[in-house]
N, C-alpha and C positions, 0 to 999 in steps of 0.2 A: 603469600601462598608458595608452596613448595612442590617440587616434583614428587610424585608418589614413591619413586625409588629412593629418594633421600629419606623419607619417613620410614619406609620399609627397612632400610639399612639400620636405622636407629633401633628398631624393634629386634632385628637380627643380632645386633651387638648386645643388647640387654639380655636376650636369651642366652647367647654364648657366654656372657659373664656369669650366668647362673648355672652353667653346664647343661642348658636345655637347647632344643632345636625347634624350629617352626616349619610346618608344612605350608605349601602354597595357600590352602584354604584358611589356615590360621592367620597367615600374614595378610592376606587380602581383607579378612574380616577385622583384624586389629587396626589396620590402616583406616578402614572405613569408620570404625568406632571412634578412633582418635579424631578423625575429620568431623564426625558428628558432635563430639564433645567440644571441639574448638568452636564450631558454629553455635552450639547451645550455650556455652559459657561466655564466649567473647564476641559472638556475632561475626566471626572471621573464619573463612574456609582455611583448612590446613593444607589441602592439596589442590592443585590447579587442574588436575585431570578430571575428565567426565566420569561420573558414576552412573552405572546402568543397572536396571532391574533384570537380572537373568533368572532362569528357572530356580536355581538353588540359592537365591539371595542377591544382595547388592554386590556388584563387581566393578573394579576399576580396570577397564580393558587394557589401558596402557601398562599397568603393572602386571596384570594377568599374562600378557604376551611375553613379558620378560622372565616369568617364573614357571610357565606352564609345563616346560620340559621335565620338571621335577615330579609332576603328577601328584601322587600322595606321599612322596618321599620327603625327608627333611631337606631344606635348602641349605647347601653347604658353603656357598660363597655369597658375597655381597652382590646386590643387584646393581646393574648399570643405572646410574642416575645422572641427571643434568641439573645443575644449579647449585646454590649455596647450601651449606649445612644449616641445621635448625638453630633458631634463636633460643635464648634461655627459657622463655615461657613455653615454647613448643617442646623443648627437651623435657621440661617438668611435666607437661601434659602427657607426652608419650610414656614417660616413666610411670605416671599414675595409672594410665590405661593398662599398661603391662602388669602392674601390681594387681589390679582388679581382675583383668581378663586373661592374663598370660598363661595361666594354668589350664584353661579350658581347651577342650579338643576342637578341631575344626567343625565337626557336626554340632557341638554344643554352641559354638559361636554363631553358626549358621541359624540355629533355632532362635537365638536371641535377635538376630538381625532381620529375620523375616517372620516374626510373630505377628499376630493380629494387631493392627493399629500402627505398625511401623511404616516408614516411608516406602520400603520395598513393597509391602502388602497393598499400599494405596496406589502404587504405580504399576506393578506387574500385571500383565494380561496374559493368561495362559496361551501358549502358542506364538506369542510375539517375541521379538528379539531386538535388543538395542534401545529399549526405552530409557531415556535419561531420567534419573531421579533428581528433581530440582533441589538445589541447596536450601531454598526456603522451606521446603517440606522436611528436610533433614534437620534444619535449625529448629523449627517448631517442635519436632519430636524430642530433640535433646533438651530444649528449654523446659518442656514438660517434665522430663526425667529429672532435670536439675531442681526444679521447684518441688518435686516430691521428696527429693533427698535432703532438702534444706530444712 
């Protein structure tokens, strides 16, 4: 498992290599989606940070607190991260997630991550704050997505 900042920085580098930028909403959702696919494909969490069900979808508070000052503006620098760089399998997973989802806007990614039947939709209670989305719920969801794609 990796620090969410380490995964976020890999997405930021991929975007920069393609002349693109990412907003905090995009980055949070991309890291969450990569975490989901890691659970769904390999049964292993990608990030060690807690994921919570907030009003506008799943959020990694630890990462959110590091990038929230950008608001809806592009993130211009790498995120402070603690821990080692990604392994080869994780680098490939993040690259694939970026290829599939990297062109989507923050609101489009948000719609994907809190559609009906998603872990967020099953966890979120209106008016509540800080409810943890369990990894087993995320894993089950992404395993179902993977089986449909196969």
